[in-house]
C-alpha positions as CSV (number, residue, x, y, z in Angstrom):
1,M,0.0,0.0,0.0
2,S,1.0,3.5,-0.7
3,D,-0.3,6.2,1.6
4,N,-0.6,8.8,-1.1
5,C,-2.2,6.6,-3.8
6,I,-5.9,7.1,-4.5
7,F,-6.3,3.5,-5.9
8,C,-4.7,2.1,-2.7
9,K,-7.2,4.1,-0.7
10,I,-10.0,2.7,-2.9
11,V,-8.7,-0.9,-2.4
12,A,-8.6,-0.3,1.4
13,G,-12.2,1.0,1.4
14,A,-11.2,4.5,2.6
15,I,-12.6,6.0,-0.6
16,P,-15.9,4.5,-1.9
17,S,-16.2,3.0,-5.4
18,R,-18.8,1.3,-7.5
19,K,-17.4,-2.2,-7.5
20,V,-17.6,-4.4,-10.5
21,Y,-15.5,-7.3,-9.1
22,E,-13.3,-8.1,-6.2
23,D,-11.2,-11.1,-5.1
24,E,-8.0,-11.4,-3.0
25,D,-5.7,-9.9,-5.6
26,I,-7.9,-7.7,-7.9
27,L,-10.4,-5.0,-7.6
28,A,-12.5,-3.7,-10.6
29,F,-14.6,-0.6,-10.2
30,H,-16.4,2.0,-12.4
31,D,-14.4,4.9,-13.7
32,V,-15.6,8.2,-12.2
33,N,-15.1,10.0,-15.5
34,P,-16.1,7.4,-18.1
35,W,-15.1,7.8,-21.7
36,A,-17.6,5.2,-22.9
37,P,-20.9,3.7,-21.9
38,V,-19.0,0.9,-20.2
39,H,-15.8,2.0,-18.5
40,F,-14.3,0.4,-15.5
41,L,-10.8,0.0,-14.1
42,M,-9.1,-3.2,-13.0
43,V,-6.3,-2.7,-10.4
44,P,-4.1,-5.2,-8.5
45,K,-4.6,-4.8,-4.8
46,R,-0.9,-4.8,-4.3
47,H,0.6,-1.4,-5.2
48,I,2.6,-1.6,-8.5
49,P,3.3,1.9,-9.8
50,S,3.0,1.0,-13.6
51,M,3.7,-1.5,-16.3
52,A,7.3,-0.3,-16.2
53,Q,7.7,-2.0,-12.9
54,V,6.1,-5.3,-13.9
55,G,8.3,-8.3,-13.7
56,P,8.0,-12.1,-14.3
57,E,6.6,-12.4,-10.7
58,H,3.5,-10.5,-11.9
59,A,2.7,-12.7,-14.9
60,A,0.0,-14.8,-13.2
61,L,-1.7,-11.7,-11.8
62,L,-1.7,-9.9,-15.2
63,G,-2.9,-13.0,-16.9
64,R,-5.8,-13.3,-14.5
65,M,-6.7,-9.6,-15.0
66,L,-6.7,-10.0,-18.8
67,T,-8.7,-13.2,-18.8
68,L,-11.2,-11.7,-16.4
69,A,-11.7,-8.6,-18.5
70,P,-14.0,-10.2,-21.2
71,Q,-16.3,-11.7,-18.6
72,L,-16.6,-8.4,-16.7
73,A,-17.1,-6.4,-20.0
74,L,-20.1,-8.6,-20.9
75,Q,-21.4,-8.4,-17.3
76,E,-21.3,-4.6,-17.4
77,G,-23.1,-4.3,-20.7
78,C,-20.7,-4.7,-23.6
79,R,-22.2,-6.5,-26.6
80,P,-20.5,-9.8,-27.5
81,Y,-17.8,-10.2,-30.1
82,P,-17.6,-9.7,-33.0
83,E,-20.3,-7.1,-33.4
84,G,-19.7,-5.7,-29.9
85,G,-16.5,-5.8,-28.0
86,F,-14.4,-3.6,-25.8
87,R,-11.1,-1.9,-25.5
88,I,-8.3,-2.5,-22.9
89,V,-5.9,0.3,-22.3
90,T,-3.0,0.6,-19.9
91,N,-1.3,3.9,-19.8
92,T,2.4,3.9,-18.6
93,G,4.3,7.0,-17.4
94,A,3.7,10.7,-18.1
95,E,4.2,10.4,-21.9
96,G,1.9,7.3,-21.9
97,G,-0.9,9.4,-20.3
98,Q,-0.7,7.7,-16.9
99,E,-2.3,10.0,-14.3
100,V,-2.6,7.7,-11.3
101,H,0.7,5.8,-10.5
102,H,-0.9,2.5,-9.5
103,L,-1.0,-0.1,-12.3
104,H,-4.5,-0.1,-13.8
105,V,-6.3,-1.4,-16.8
106,H,-9.2,0.6,-18.4
107,V,-11.9,-1.6,-19.9
108,M,-14.2,0.4,-22.2
109,G,-17.0,-0.6,-24.5
110,G,-20.3,0.4,-26.1
111,P,-20.7,3.1,-28.7
112,R,-17.5,5.0,-28.9
113,P,-17.7,8.8,-28.6
114,W,-14.2,9.1,-30.0
115,A,-15.1,7.3,-33.3
116,R,-17.5,9.9,-34.6
117,G,-17.2,11.3,-38.1
């Protein structure tokens, strides 16, 4: 846990969230500023600052997160593949657009506002 990390505070229950899923290692919750009709975050409960700090010891955790994402996307309202689908995004570092320095995966689906025109 990191005392200054908003996601660590959400994991600890100090900041409320709209939970999508929780187990001993992973918490998924709705994004407070969604970019799509379905938009939730998946975070490891253990504080890992970013993908830049991921090592071989994290392979099983990341594999579980990625294999869980399709199930949760459907549960939260994404239409099934191939007509529907979802996007998985992980921002890393300042130039990668990372704003919260706790590894997190965005899962977004539904009609895409960024695909207009």
